C-alpha positions as a LaTeX table, in Angstrom:
\begin{tabular}{lrrr}
\hline
Residue & $x$ (\AA) & $y$ (\AA) & $z$ (\AA) \\
\hline
Met1 & 36.56 & 0.36 & $-27.09$ \\
Lys2 & 36.48 & $-0.49$ & $-23.39$ \\
Thr3 & 34.10 & 2.38 & $-22.57$ \\
Gln4 & 31.73 & 1.32 & $-25.34$ \\
Thr5 & 31.64 & $-2.24$ & $-23.97$ \\
Cys6 & 30.99 & $-0.95$ & $-20.44$ \\
Thr7 & 28.22 & 1.31 & $-21.70$ \\
Leu8 & 26.65 & $-1.58$ & $-23.61$ \\
Val9 & 26.80 & $-3.87$ & $-20.55$ \\
Ile10 & 25.21 & $-1.20$ & $-18.34$ \\
Ala11 & 22.46 & $-0.61$ & $-20.91$ \\
Leu12 & 21.75 & $-4.35$ & $-21.15$ \\
Ile13 & 21.56 & $-4.64$ & $-17.35$ \\
Gly14 & 19.15 & $-1.70$ & $-17.25$ \\
Ile15 & 16.92 & $-3.22$ & $-19.94$ \\
Ala16 & 16.95 & $-6.60$ & $-18.17$ \\
Thr17 & 15.94 & $-4.94$ & $-14.90$ \\
Leu18 & 13.06 & $-3.09$ & $-16.55$ \\
Leu19 & 11.89 & $-6.28$ & $-18.25$ \\
Ser20 & 12.00 & $-8.22$ & $-14.97$ \\
Val21 & 9.85 & $-5.55$ & $-13.28$ \\
Asn22 & 7.33 & $-5.67$ & $-16.15$ \\
Val23 & 7.23 & $-9.48$ & $-16.01$ \\
Thr24 & 6.61 & $-9.25$ & $-12.26$ \\
Phe25 & 3.63 & $-6.97$ & $-12.83$ \\
Ala26 & 2.28 & $-9.29$ & $-15.51$ \\
Gln27 & 1.71 & $-12.06$ & $-12.97$ \\
Lys28 & $-1.74$ & $-12.60$ & $-11.49$ \\
Glu29 & $-2.64$ & $-10.12$ & $-8.78$ \\
Lys30 & $-3.98$ & $-11.39$ & $-5.47$ \\
Arg31 & $-6.80$ & $-9.58$ & $-3.71$ \\
Ile32 & $-6.49$ & $-8.69$ & $-0.03$ \\
Arg33 & $-9.81$ & $-9.23$ & 1.73 \\
Phe34 & $-10.71$ & $-8.29$ & 5.28 \\
Ala35 & $-12.70$ & $-10.44$ & 7.68 \\
Lys36 & $-16.27$ & $-9.25$ & 8.21 \\
Gly37 & $-16.33$ & $-6.28$ & 10.56 \\
Ser38 & $-12.56$ & $-5.77$ & 10.34 \\
Asn39 & $-10.69$ & $-2.88$ & 8.74 \\
Ser40 & $-7.35$ & $-4.67$ & 8.38 \\
Gly41 & $-5.77$ & $-7.81$ & 6.99 \\
Ile42 & $-2.40$ & $-9.53$ & 7.16 \\
Val43 & $-0.65$ & $-11.18$ & 4.22 \\
Lys44 & 2.40 & $-13.41$ & 4.69 \\
Gly45 & 4.44 & $-14.87$ & 1.89 \\
Val46 & 7.77 & $-16.04$ & 0.55 \\
Ile47 & 9.50 & $-14.69$ & $-2.52$ \\
Ser48 & 11.86 & $-17.40$ & $-3.71$ \\
Lys49 & 13.17 & $-15.97$ & $-7.00$ \\
Pro50 & 15.69 & $-13.12$ & $-6.89$ \\
Asn51 & 14.49 & $-9.72$ & $-8.16$ \\
Ser52 & 10.84 & $-10.71$ & $-8.17$ \\
Gly53 & 7.77 & $-10.07$ & $-6.10$ \\
Glu54 & 4.02 & $-10.29$ & $-5.56$ \\
Thr55 & 1.27 & $-7.87$ & $-6.54$ \\
Tyr56 & $-1.82$ & $-7.41$ & $-4.38$ \\
Leu57 & $-5.04$ & $-5.49$ & $-4.96$ \\
Ile58 & $-6.84$ & $-3.62$ & $-2.21$ \\
Gly59 & $-10.07$ & $-1.69$ & $-2.65$ \\
Ala60 & $-10.38$ & 1.71 & $-0.99$ \\
Lys61 & $-12.69$ & 4.72 & $-1.13$ \\
Ala62 & $-11.70$ & 8.33 & $-1.62$ \\
Gly63 & $-10.89$ & 10.11 & 1.62 \\
Gln64 & $-9.69$ & 7.00 & 3.44 \\
Lys65 & $-6.16$ & 6.33 & 4.68 \\
Met66 & $-4.26$ & 3.16 & 3.86 \\
Leu67 & $-1.81$ & 2.18 & 6.59 \\
Leu68 & 0.85 & $-0.35$ & 5.58 \\
Glu69 & 3.17 & $-2.24$ & 7.92 \\
Phe70 & 5.80 & $-4.09$ & 5.87 \\
Asp71 & 8.51 & $-6.38$ & 7.19 \\
Ala72 & 10.87 & $-8.53$ & 5.08 \\
Ile73 & 13.27 & $-11.06$ & 6.55 \\
Gly74 & 16.23 & $-12.43$ & 4.60 \\
Ser75 & 16.57 & $-9.79$ & 1.92 \\
Ala76 & 19.03 & $-6.96$ & 1.59 \\
Met77 & 16.73 & $-5.11$ & $-0.80$ \\
Pro78 & 13.02 & $-5.28$ & 0.12 \\
Val79 & 10.73 & $-2.86$ & $-1.68$ \\
Ile80 & 7.07 & $-1.84$ & $-1.40$ \\
Met81 & 5.32 & 0.19 & $-4.10$ \\
Val82 & 1.73 & 1.45 & $-4.26$ \\
Tyr83 & $-0.01$ & 2.43 & $-7.49$ \\
Pro84 & $-3.39$ & 4.19 & $-7.89$ \\
Pro85 & $-6.31$ & 2.43 & $-9.61$ \\
Gly86 & $-5.58$ & 1.44 & $-13.22$ \\
Lys87 & $-1.95$ & 2.63 & $-13.24$ \\
Thr88 & 1.29 & 0.68 & $-12.97$ \\
Ser89 & 3.81 & 2.95 & $-14.68$ \\
Glu90 & 6.90 & 4.20 & $-12.90$ \\
Asp91 & 5.73 & 7.83 & $-12.91$ \\
Ser92 & 2.37 & 7.04 & $-11.28$ \\
Lys93 & 3.73 & 5.52 & $-8.04$ \\
Ile94 & 2.33 & 7.05 & $-4.86$ \\
Leu95 & 4.66 & 5.10 & $-2.57$ \\
Asp96 & 8.11 & 3.66 & $-3.33$ \\
Glu97 & 10.09 & 2.58 & $-0.30$ \\
Gly98 & 13.23 & 0.51 & $-0.21$ \\
Ser99 & 12.87 & $-0.90$ & 3.27 \\
Gly100 & 10.44 & $-2.33$ & 5.76 \\
Gly101 & 8.47 & $-0.08$ & 8.08 \\
Glu102 & 5.15 & 1.67 & 8.51 \\
Tyr103 & 3.72 & 3.82 & 5.75 \\
Glu104 & 0.59 & 5.91 & 5.29 \\
Val105 & $-1.10$ & 6.51 & 1.94 \\
Asp106 & $-3.89$ & 9.05 & 1.45 \\
Val107 & $-6.51$ & 7.57 & $-0.86$ \\
Lys108 & $-7.43$ & 10.28 & $-3.39$ \\
Thr109 & $-9.65$ & 8.25 & $-5.75$ \\
Ala110 & $-11.85$ & 5.23 & $-5.14$ \\
Gly111 & $-10.84$ & 1.92 & $-6.70$ \\
Asp112 & $-8.42$ & $-0.98$ & $-6.53$ \\
Tyr113 & $-4.91$ & 0.07 & $-5.53$ \\
Ser114 & $-1.97$ & $-2.16$ & $-6.54$ \\
Leu115 & 0.61 & $-3.02$ & $-3.88$ \\
Phe116 & 3.84 & $-4.53$ & $-5.13$ \\
Ile117 & 6.10 & $-6.35$ & $-2.66$ \\
Gly118 & 9.54 & $-7.25$ & $-4.00$ \\
Cys119 & 12.89 & $-8.55$ & $-2.78$ \\
Gly120 & 16.38 & $-8.57$ & $-4.26$ \\
Arg121 & 16.84 & $-12.18$ & $-3.19$ \\
Lys122 & 14.86 & $-14.83$ & $-1.35$ \\
Cys123 & 12.84 & $-13.38$ & 1.53 \\
Thr124 & 9.88 & $-13.97$ & 3.82 \\
Tyr125 & 7.55 & $-11.00$ & 4.23 \\
Thr126 & 4.60 & $-9.86$ & 6.30 \\
Leu127 & 2.28 & $-7.08$ & 5.15 \\
Lys128 & $-0.48$ & $-5.66$ & 7.32 \\
Val129 & $-2.94$ & $-3.38$ & 5.53 \\
Thr130 & $-5.38$ & $-1.21$ & 7.47 \\
Ile131 & $-7.98$ & 1.06 & 5.89 \\
Glu132 & $-9.20$ & 3.94 & 8.03 \\
Ala133 & $-12.31$ & 5.91 & 7.18 \\
Ser134 & $-11.82$ & 9.64 & 7.44 \\
Phe135 & $-13.62$ & 11.95 & 9.79 \\
Lys136 & $-14.78$ & 13.90 & 6.73 \\
Arg137 & $-17.76$ & 11.57 & 6.38 \\
Gly138 & $-18.56$ & 11.80 & 10.09 \\
Lys139 & $-18.49$ & 15.58 & 9.99 \\
Gly140 & $-20.60$ & 15.82 & 6.85 \\
Glu141 & $-23.22$ & 13.15 & 7.49 \\
Ala142 & $-23.44$ & 12.70 & 11.24 \\
Gly143 & $-22.66$ & 16.16 & 12.62 \\
Met144 & $-19.46$ & 15.18 & 14.37 \\
Asp145 & $-18.23$ & 18.78 & 14.33 \\
Glu146 & $-21.56$ & 20.32 & 15.43 \\
Tyr147 & $-21.37$ & 19.75 & 19.15 \\
Gln148 & $-22.31$ & 22.41 & 21.72 \\
Val149 & $-21.27$ & 20.97 & 25.04 \\
Arg150 & $-19.50$ & 22.34 & 28.08 \\
Thr151 & $-18.13$ & 19.23 & 29.71 \\
Trp152 & $-15.90$ & 16.35 & 28.75 \\
Glu153 & $-18.74$ & 13.91 & 29.46 \\
Gly154 & $-21.11$ & 15.73 & 27.07 \\
Trp155 & $-18.48$ & 15.82 & 24.33 \\
His156 & $-17.75$ & 12.14 & 24.85 \\
His157 & $-21.46$ & 11.24 & 24.53 \\
His158 & $-21.79$ & 13.33 & 21.33 \\
Met159 & $-18.72$ & 11.72 & 19.73 \\
Ala160 & $-19.88$ & 8.22 & 20.68 \\
Leu161 & $-23.28$ & 8.77 & 19.04 \\
Thr162 & $-21.83$ & 10.28 & 15.86 \\
Leu163 & $-19.28$ & 7.46 & 15.51 \\
Ile164 & $-22.09$ & 4.92 & 15.87 \\
Ala165 & $-24.02$ & 6.79 & 13.16 \\
Val166 & $-21.09$ & 6.64 & 10.76 \\
\hline
\end{tabular}
């Protein structure tokens, strides 16, 4: 009888946790926008309810890299999750980290990526998002990889002109 009660309690806790995560994703997503001419943005916030979080949207193009710097103060259980465009199921996560730090995400498809920031209890967080364009575009469109130079100065001039072109 005792084992059945324990199993039931564990199952109820599991269901409650799943429901709280789904409720968190149901809240309105906030869009992260960069200042004109900038490739990064910083979001600061406070999560006041235990086991909750915020969801942000960030647009990115295929071939870019998304660099995330996440720091949470006051929580024993901070979490950052990244989902590809149009997906928020557990099996579609492309990043699931249980601590602060720096993370890199390769953007495979263009669209709005969902970033979920959560804490086990009240916390203050800072998230810096940087989008880097890949050199793939520079090589394909501007000839970044087609240099024929013999000196460092010549290579430097070629790279400067191709980066301006991109």
